[in-house]
C-alpha positions, 0 to 999 in steps of 0.5 A: 500500500502506498504511503499516505499523503499527510497534507498538500496544497493545490494552487490553481489560477482563477482563470484556469479554475473558471475554465475547469468549472464552466461549460465546455467549449472547444479549445481555440485553434492553434495559430499557424506559425509563419513558415520559416525563412528558408535559405537555399540548401547550397549557396556560394557567395563571392565576398572578395577577390578570390574569397568565397563563402560556401553554405550548405544547409546549416554548414559553412566554410570559406575558400581564400585563394592566397598567393602563397597557398590557397586555404579553406577555413572549414568552420562548422562544415568540419569541426575537427580533422578527425571527424572529416578524415574519418567521416565521423558525424558529430553527435549534434548536426543540422543535417547528416547528408548536408555535412557529408556533402560539405566534406565532399566539397572541401575535398574537391577544393583540396584536389582542384586548387591544392588548398590547405584545410584549416579546422577552425574548431579543432583545438589540436589543429591550432598548433599547426597554423600561423596565428596573429599577432605574430604571423599572417598568411599572404 
C-alpha cells in the first residue's frame, strides 16, 4: 500500500479554475506559425577577390585563394580533422547528408586548387597554423 499523503496544497489560477468549472467549449485553434525563412540548401557567395563563402544547409566554410597557398577555413562544415578524415558525424548536426556533402566539397577544393584545410574548431589543429599577432598568411 502506498504511503499516505499527510497534507498538500493545490494552487490553481482563477482563470484556469473558471475554465475547469464552466461549460465546455472547444479549445481555440492553434495559430499557424509563419513558415520559416528558408535559405537555399547550397549557396556560394563571392565576398572578395578570390574569397568565397560556401553554405550548405546549416554548414559553412570559406575558400581564400592566397598567393602563397590557397586555404579553406572549414568552420562548422568540419569541426575537427578527425571527424572529416574519418567521416565521423558529430553527435549534434543540422543535417547528416548536408555535412557529408560539405566534406565532399572541401575535398574537391583540396584536389582542384591544392588548398590547405584549416579546422577552425579543432583545438589540436591550432598548433599547426600561423596565428596573429605574430604571423599572417599572404
